[in-house]
C-alpha positions in Angstrom: 211.3 139.7 -20.2 210.2 143.3 -21.5 207.0 144.8 -20.1 205.0 145.7 -23.4 202.9 148.1 -21.4 205.6 150.1 -20.0 206.3 153.2 -22.1 209.2 155.6 -21.6 210.4 158.9 -23.3 213.8 160.5 -24.1 215.3 161.6 -20.8 213.7 158.8 -18.8 215.7 156.5 -16.7 215.8 152.8 -17.4 217.7 149.7 -16.0 219.9 147.9 -18.6 221.5 144.5 -18.2 225.3 144.6 -18.3 227.0 141.3 -19.5 230.5 142.0 -18.3 229.4 143.0 -14.8 226.4 140.6 -14.6 224.4 143.3 -13.0 221.6 145.9 -13.7 222.9 149.4 -14.2 220.8 152.6 -14.1 221.0 154.5 -17.5 219.3 157.4 -19.2 217.4 157.2 -22.6 219.0 159.8 -25.1 217.6 158.6 -28.5 214.9 156.3 -30.1 215.9 154.3 -33.4 212.5 155.5 -35.1 210.4 158.7 -35.0 208.3 159.5 -32.2 208.9 160.8 -28.5 207.4 157.8 -26.7 208.0 154.0 -27.1 207.0 150.7 -25.6 209.8 148.6 -24.0 209.6 145.7 -26.6 208.9 147.9 -29.6 212.5 149.3 -30.6 216.2 149.9 -30.0 217.1 152.8 -28.0 220.3 154.6 -27.4 221.3 155.1 -23.5 224.0 156.6 -21.6 225.5 155.3 -18.3 228.9 155.3 -16.7 231.2 152.3 -17.1 233.5 150.8 -14.5 236.2 153.5 -15.0 233.6 156.1 -14.6 233.6 157.4 -18.0 230.2 158.1 -19.7 229.5 155.8 -22.5 226.6 155.7 -25.0 225.2 152.2 -26.2 222.2 150.9 -28.2 220.3 148.3 -26.5 217.4 145.9 -27.4 214.2 145.3 -25.4 215.8 142.0 -23.9 218.3 144.2 -21.9 215.6 146.7 -20.7 213.4 146.8 -17.6 211.5 149.1 -15.5 214.1 151.2 -13.2 214.1 149.0 -10.0 217.2 149.8 -8.1 216.8 152.2 -5.2 219.5 153.9 -3.3 220.3 152.0 -0.1 219.8 154.0 2.9 223.0 152.4 4.8 225.3 153.7 2.1 228.9 152.6 2.3 228.2 151.0 5.8 225.7 148.4 4.3 226.5 144.9 5.5 224.5 143.3 2.6 226.3 144.7 -0.3 228.2 141.3 -1.0 224.8 139.8 -1.6 223.7 139.5 -5.2 220.0 139.6 -4.4 220.8 143.0 -2.4 222.6 144.4 -5.3 219.7 143.5 -7.7 217.6 146.1 -6.0 219.7 148.7 -4.2 222.7 151.0 -5.3 225.4 152.3 -3.1 228.0 155.1 -3.1 231.0 154.5 -5.4 229.0 152.3 -7.7 229.2 153.8 -11.3 225.5 154.5 -11.6 225.1 155.9 -8.2 224.7 159.5 -9.3 222.3 158.6 -12.0 220.2 156.6 -9.5 220.1 159.4 -7.1 219.0 161.9 -9.9 216.2 159.4 -11.0 215.0 158.7 -7.3 215.2 162.5 -6.1 217.9 161.6 -3.5 220.7 163.8 -2.4 223.9 162.0 -3.1 226.5 161.5 -0.3 229.6 163.6 -0.9 232.5 161.2 -1.2 234.9 161.1 1.7 237.8 159.1 3.0 235.8 157.7 5.7 232.9 156.4 3.3 235.8 155.0 0.9 237.4 153.2 3.9 234.1 151.5 4.8 233.4 150.6 1.0 236.8 149.1 0.5 236.4 147.3 3.9 234.1 144.7 2.3 233.8 142.6 5.2 233.2 145.2 7.7 236.1 144.1 10.0 237.2 147.9 10.4 240.6 146.7 8.9 241.6 146.6 5.1 243.5 143.7 3.9 245.8 144.0 0.9 243.3 141.7 -1.0 240.5 144.3 -0.3 242.7 147.1 -1.2 243.7 145.4 -4.6 240.3 144.6 -5.5 239.2 148.2 -5.1 242.0 149.5 -7.4 239.7 150.1 -10.3 237.6 152.2 -8.0 240.5 154.1 -7.0 241.8 154.4 -10.7 238.3 155.9 -11.3 238.8 158.6 -8.5 242.5 159.5 -9.3 241.7 159.6 -13.0 244.5 157.4 -14.1 245.6 153.8 -13.2 246.1 153.3 -9.4 248.6 150.6 -8.3 249.9 149.4 -4.9 253.6 148.5 -4.8 255.3 146.2 -2.3 257.0 149.2 -0.7 253.8 151.3 -0.6 251.9 148.4 1.3 254.7 148.0 3.7 254.7 151.6 4.5 251.0 151.3 5.1 251.0 148.3 7.2 254.1 149.4 9.5 252.5 147.6 12.5 253.1 144.2 10.9 249.6 143.0 11.1 249.1 142.7 7.5 245.9 145.0 7.6 245.4 148.8 7.6 242.9 150.8 9.8 241.3 154.0 8.9 243.9 156.3 10.4 246.8 154.7 8.1 244.5 154.5 5.1 243.6 158.2 5.4 247.2 159.2 5.9 248.1 157.3 2.6 245.0 158.2 0.6 244.4 161.9 1.6 247.2 163.4 -0.5 246.7 160.9 -3.3 243.0 160.8 -3.8 242.1 164.3 -2.9 239.1 163.4 -0.9 237.9 165.1 2.4 238.2 163.2 5.7 234.5 163.0 6.5 231.5 163.7 4.2 229.2 164.7 7.2 231.5 167.6 8.1 231.6 168.6 4.4 227.8 168.8 4.1 227.6 170.8 7.2 229.9 173.4 6.1 228.5 173.6 2.7 225.0 174.7 4.4 226.9 177.4 6.2 227.4 180.8 4.3 229.7 183.8 5.0 229.3 187.1 7.0 229.8 189.8 4.5 231.3 193.0 5.5 231.4 196.2 3.0 234.5 198.0 2.4 235.2 201.2 4.1 233.1 204.0 2.6 231.1 201.8 0.3 227.7 202.4 1.9 225.3 200.2 3.9 226.1 196.8 5.8 225.0 193.9 3.9 223.0 191.3 5.5 225.0 188.7 7.8 224.5 185.3 6.3 226.6 183.2 8.7 225.1 180.3 10.4 226.8 180.8 14.0 226.2 177.1 14.9 227.8 175.7 11.7 230.6 177.7 12.3 231.0 176.4 15.9 230.9 172.8 14.5 233.7 173.4 12.1 235.7 175.1 14.7 235.5 172.2 17.0 236.2 169.7 14.4 239.0 171.4 12.6 241.5 170.8 15.4 244.0 168.5 13.4 247.6 169.1 14.1 248.9 167.6 10.8 248.5 170.0 7.8 248.8 167.2 5.1 245.5 166.9 3.2 243.2 164.2 4.5 245.5 163.2 7.7 243.4 163.1 10.9 246.4 163.5 13.2 245.5 165.7 16.2 248.8 165.6 18.0 252.5 165.3 17.1 254.1 162.3 18.3 257.7 161.4 17.5 257.8 157.9 15.8 259.8 155.3 17.5 263.5 155.3 16.9 263.4 158.6 15.0 265.4 161.7 15.9 263.5 164.9 16.6 264.4 167.0 13.6 262.4 169.1 11.4 262.3 166.0 9.0 261.5 163.6 11.8 258.4 161.4 11.3 255.3 161.6 13.5 253.3 158.5 14.3 250.7 159.5 11.8 253.6 159.0 9.0 254.2 162.7 8.2 257.2 164.8 8.7 257.4 167.1 11.8 257.4 170.2 9.9 254.0 169.3 8.5 252.6 169.6 12.0 251.6 173.1 13.8 250.2 174.0 17.3 246.3 173.9 17.5 245.0 177.5 17.5 242.9 176.7 20.6 246.0 176.7 22.6 247.1 179.8 24.5 250.3 180.3 22.6 248.5 180.7 19.4 246.6 183.8 20.6 250.0 185.6 20.9 249.6 185.9 17.1 246.5 188.0 17.5 248.3 191.3 17.9 249.9 190.7 14.5 246.7 190.4 12.5 247.0 192.5 9.3 246.5 196.1 9.8 244.3 196.6 6.9 241.6 194.0 8.1 238.4 195.9 8.7 236.7 193.4 10.8 238.1 192.8 14.2 238.8 189.3 15.3 236.1 187.9 17.4 236.3 185.6 20.2 234.6 182.7 18.3 237.4 183.1 15.4 234.6 183.4 12.7 235.5 184.3 9.1 234.5 187.7 7.7 234.3 188.4 4.0 234.8 192.1 3.2 233.7 193.4 -0.1 236.4 195.2 -2.0 236.2 198.6 -3.3 236.5 199.5 -7.0 240.1 200.5 -6.9 241.0 196.9 -5.7 238.5 195.4 -8.1 240.3 197.5 -10.9 243.7 196.0 -9.6 242.3 192.5 -10.1 241.3 193.3 -13.6 244.7 194.3 -14.3 246.1 191.1 -12.7 243.9 189.0 -14.9 244.9 191.0 -18.0 248.6 190.7 -17.3 248.7 187.0 -16.5 246.5 185.9 -19.3 247.9 183.6 -21.8 246.4 182.4 -25.2 247.1 178.8 -24.2 245.0 175.8 -23.1 245.5 172.3 -22.0 243.6 169.1 -21.8 242.2 170.3 -18.4 239.9 172.8 -20.2 238.4 169.7 -22.0 237.7 168.1 -18.5 236.1 171.0 -17.0 234.5 173.0 -19.8 231.5 172.2 -22.0 232.1 171.7 -25.7 233.2 173.4 -27.8 236.4 173.9 -26.1 237.0 177.5 -26.8 239.6 179.7 -25.1 238.2 182.8 -23.4 239.7 185.9 -25.2 239.7 187.6 -21.7 238.0 187.7 -18.3 235.7 190.4 -16.7 236.0 190.9 -13.0 232.5 191.2 -11.4 233.3 191.7 -7.5 235.8 190.5 -5.1 236.0 189.8 -1.4 239.0 189.7 1.1 238.8 186.7 3.5 239.4 187.8 7.0 239.9 184.5 8.7 241.8 184.6 12.2 241.8 180.8 12.2 243.7 180.5 8.9 245.8 183.4 9.7 247.0 181.9 12.9 247.8 178.5 11.4 249.5 180.2 8.3 251.6 182.4 10.4 252.8 179.6 12.7 253.8 177.6 9.7 255.6 180.7 8.2 257.5 181.4 11.5 258.4 177.6 11.6 259.9 178.0 8.1 261.8 181.0 8.9 263.2 179.2 12.0 264.4 176.5 9.9 266.2 178.9 7.5 267.7 180.8 10.6 269.1 177.2 11.5 270.9 177.0 8.2 268.2 175.5 6.0 268.5 178.0 3.1 266.2 177.1 0.1 266.7 177.6 -3.7 264.7 180.5 -4.5 262.0 181.0 -7.3 261.3 184.7 -7.5 260.1 184.7 -11.2 256.4 184.0 -10.5 254.2 185.8 -12.8 251.3 186.4 -10.5 253.6 187.5 -7.8 255.3 190.1 -9.9 252.0 191.6 -11.2 250.4 191.8 -7.8 253.1 193.9 -6.6 253.5 196.0 -9.6 249.9 197.1 -9.3 251.0 198.7 -5.9 248.1 198.1 -3.5 250.3 195.8 -1.2 250.9 197.3 2.3 253.3 196.1 5.0 251.3 193.1 6.0 251.2 191.8 2.4 254.9 191.9 1.8 256.0 188.3 1.3 259.1 186.7 2.5 261.1 185.6 -0.5 263.6 183.8 1.3 261.1 181.0 2.2 259.6 181.1 -1.5 256.2 183.0 -0.5 254.0 183.7 -3.3 250.7 185.0 -4.6 249.0 182.3 -6.7 245.6 181.6 -8.3 243.3 178.5 -7.4 240.4 178.1 -9.8 237.2 176.5 -8.4 233.4 177.3 -8.2 231.8 180.0 -6.2 230.3 177.8 -3.6 233.8 176.0 -3.1 235.5 179.3 -2.8 233.1 180.2 0.4 234.0 176.8 1.8 237.6 177.4 1.5 237.3 180.6 3.3 235.3 179.3 6.1 237.1 175.9 6.5 240.5 176.3 4.9 241.9 174.0 2.4 242.0 170.9 4.5 238.2 170.5 4.6 236.8 173.0 2.2 238.8 172.6 -1.1 237.7 170.1 -3.9 241.3 168.9 -4.2 240.3 165.9 -6.4 239.0 168.2 -9.3 242.2 170.1 -9.8 244.8 167.4 -11.1 246.6 164.3 -10.5 249.9 164.5 -12.7 252.1 165.3 -9.7 249.9 163.7 -7.0 246.5 164.7 -5.6 247.5 168.1 -3.9 246.1 171.6 -4.3 247.1 172.8 -7.7 248.1 176.6 -8.0 248.7 178.6 -11.1 250.6 181.8 -11.9 248.3 182.5 -14.9 244.5 183.4 -14.6 244.2 181.3 -18.0 245.3 178.0 -16.2 243.4 178.6 -13.1 240.2 179.4 -15.1 240.6 175.6 -16.6 239.6 174.4 -12.9 236.9 177.0 -12.5 233.3 175.9 -12.5 230.6 178.6 -13.6 227.3 178.7 -12.0 223.9 178.9 -13.9 224.5 182.6 -14.5 228.1 181.8 -16.0 230.0 183.3 -13.1 233.3 181.7 -12.0 235.6 182.1 -9.0 239.2 182.2 -8.2 240.8 182.3 -4.7 243.9 184.4 -4.7 246.2 182.9 -2.2 249.4 183.3 -0.2 251.3 180.2 -0.4 254.6 179.1 1.4 256.6 177.1 -1.2 259.5 176.2 1.1 261.9 173.8 -0.4 260.7 173.2 -3.8 260.8 169.9 -5.7 261.3 171.0 -9.3 260.4 168.7 -12.2 260.1 169.1 -15.8 259.5 165.4 -16.8 256.9 164.8 -19.2 255.6 161.7 -17.4 256.5 162.3 -13.7 256.1 159.6 -11.0 253.4 161.0 -8.8 253.9 158.6 -5.8 257.6 159.7 -5.5 256.7 163.3 -5.6 254.1 163.0 -3.2 256.2 160.9 -0.7 259.1 163.4 -1.1 256.8 166.2 0.0 254.8 164.7 3.0 257.7 162.4 4.3 260.8 163.9 2.7 262.8 167.1 2.7 260.5 169.0 0.2 257.5 171.2 0.7 255.9 171.6 -2.6 256.2 170.5 -6.3 256.8 172.9 -9.2 255.8 171.2 -12.5 257.3 172.9 -15.5 255.0 172.2 -18.3 256.0 175.3 -19.8 259.3 173.9 -20.5 258.6 170.5 -21.9 255.1 171.3 -23.3 255.0 175.1 -24.1 252.0 175.6 -21.7 252.0 176.5 -17.8 253.9 175.8 -14.7 251.8 174.4 -11.8 252.6 174.7 -8.0 251.3 171.7 -5.9 251.1 171.8 -2.1 250.0 168.9 0.1 250.1 171.0 3.4 247.0 172.9 4.0 248.6 175.2 6.6 251.0 176.4 4.0 248.1 178.2 2.2 246.3 181.3 3.2 243.3 182.1 1.2 243.2 185.9 1.1 240.9 187.0 -1.7 237.9 185.7 -3.6 237.2 187.1 -7.0 234.0 186.5 -9.0 234.3 186.9 -13.1 232.9 185.9 -16.2 234.7 184.5 -19.1 234.6 186.8 -22.4 234.2 184.4 -25.3 235.2 185.0 -29.1 232.3 186.2 -31.1 233.1 183.4 -33.7 234.3 180.0 -32.7 237.1 178.7 -35.0 238.2 174.9 -35.2 240.2 173.7 -32.2 243.8 174.1 -32.1 246.2 171.7 -30.7 247.0 171.7 -27.1 249.5 174.4 -26.1 248.8 176.4 -29.3 247.8 180.1 -29.4 245.7 179.6 -32.4 242.7 178.5 -30.4 241.9 182.1 -29.4 240.3 184.6 -31.8 241.6 187.9 -30.9 
C-alpha cells in the first residue's frame, strides 16, 4: 500500500511494480499529473521512466498502487551472487545486467561495474556450476539481444561449435571465444577499470616548448603489461598459446584449440624474438622505447594539426545514418564541419611490435602465393598521402590492403586504446553490430563522428589507425548475416569485412576487423563539431539535405 507520508519530487527515484515481470523496478519521476513540484505517494498519477527488458528506455504513467519508496539496493556480490534465483533476494537487491541496474546505481551513489565477458558468463551460469548449459544460454537470449542491439539466436550448428567437447555444456574459455567478437565486451571488467584509472605520458613535439607533466601511473602500466599477454588477437579470446587443434593440418587457416585460425595468433612481445623488431621502430618517434615498453603520447605540431584539419575537410560528407541518432542527442542535426583542437601521436612499442609481427606474417602469406584482391580506393588513405607528411616509416603495404582509417570514440576511450590496444581498450560494443561485433572503421570523418562521444566541453575524439585489411570479405547486402561474416573472419579464410552501404544505401562504407593485432592506433585527434546556425527539419537517412551550408 502507498505511504501517504512519503513525498517525492521530479527527478526522484521510486520503485514501481512491473506486472509482466512480476518484480519491482527502479524508475525516475519525470512529471506530475497536476501542478506542483512535490507530491504524496497516494495523491496523484506520475510519469516515470525506466528501462524495459530489451534495454530501451520507456515512459509510463503509474498510479499510487504501483509505487513504493525506493527499496532495492545494489548487491555487493554482483554477477557471482548465489541468491539471485530467490524471489525474496531479488525483492531487495539489484544485480549487473538487470535492466534497472544503472538507475539503481545512480540513486544509491554506487559506481556500476563495467560489463565484461567474465561477468556475463557468471550471470548466465545461473546455478553457479562453472559451466553453461544450452538451457541457461537460451534463457539469457533476451539479455544477449539487449547487448547486441538486435535479436540474438543460437542455432544448432553454433551450439555444436561451442560445445565441441561433447559434454553438452560450455566453460568460460569456449564462451569467451564465441561471445567476444559477437558481443563486443572486454574479457575482464577489473582489468578495464584498472586501465581506465591510468593516464598517459605526454611528450611535447620537437621545438614546441616545455615538457608537459608526466601523468602515467607506472604501477597501472605494469598491471596491463603482465595481463595483456594473449597470443590470439581475436577480440575477447583469452588464448595465451597457439596449439594446433587435434586432426588439423598446420597451415595458416589451421585451427587453434581456442577455435580461431592460426593466422589470428602472434608471438608474445615478452619473448626475445619480438625485441628484434626494436631496431625497426619508426624513425620519426621522438620518445625512445623504454625497457618497460610504456606508451608515450607526443603532442603534434601546428603543421601536423593543419594536415588533420585538411583530412577532416576532404573526407567530410553531408550524409548521416541511424547511428547518429543512437549516439547524438536530439535534434539529430548533421555538423557542417569539424574543428581540430589538438593532436597526439601514440608511440607504443607494445602495439608496434604486435602489429609488425602480424604485418610480416601477412607478407609471408603473400610470398607463399596467397595474393589478395586489392582495395586501393580508400578515401582517408588517399587524402592522408596527398597532404604529404608521410615519411618512410608511414608508407603502407598496399599488397596486403594496409590502410589509414578513422575510429570514432570518446577522449577517455581513445586514451585507453593507446595504453591497452584495441583488445582491452576499445568500446567495441558501441560501434555497430550489422556485420558482427568487431571494430568498425570509416574512411570518412562524418561516419566516424557518428560513434564519437563528446565530453562536458563538447570535445570529441577519433583515433587514426593503420589497419591490415588482408583478405577482404566484401558485402553489399542490405541485410547481411553477421554470424556468417564473423565466422568467415575468425575461423575462415578472410581477415576483415568491407560493408558497402554506399552502394546499396547511398551512405558509407565500413571496414570491420575482429583481430586486434591488425590495428595500430597511431594518432589521437581532439575536435569539436561545428553545428549549423539554424536547425532545419530532419532529412531522411542518407540525404544531403539535413545539413545547412
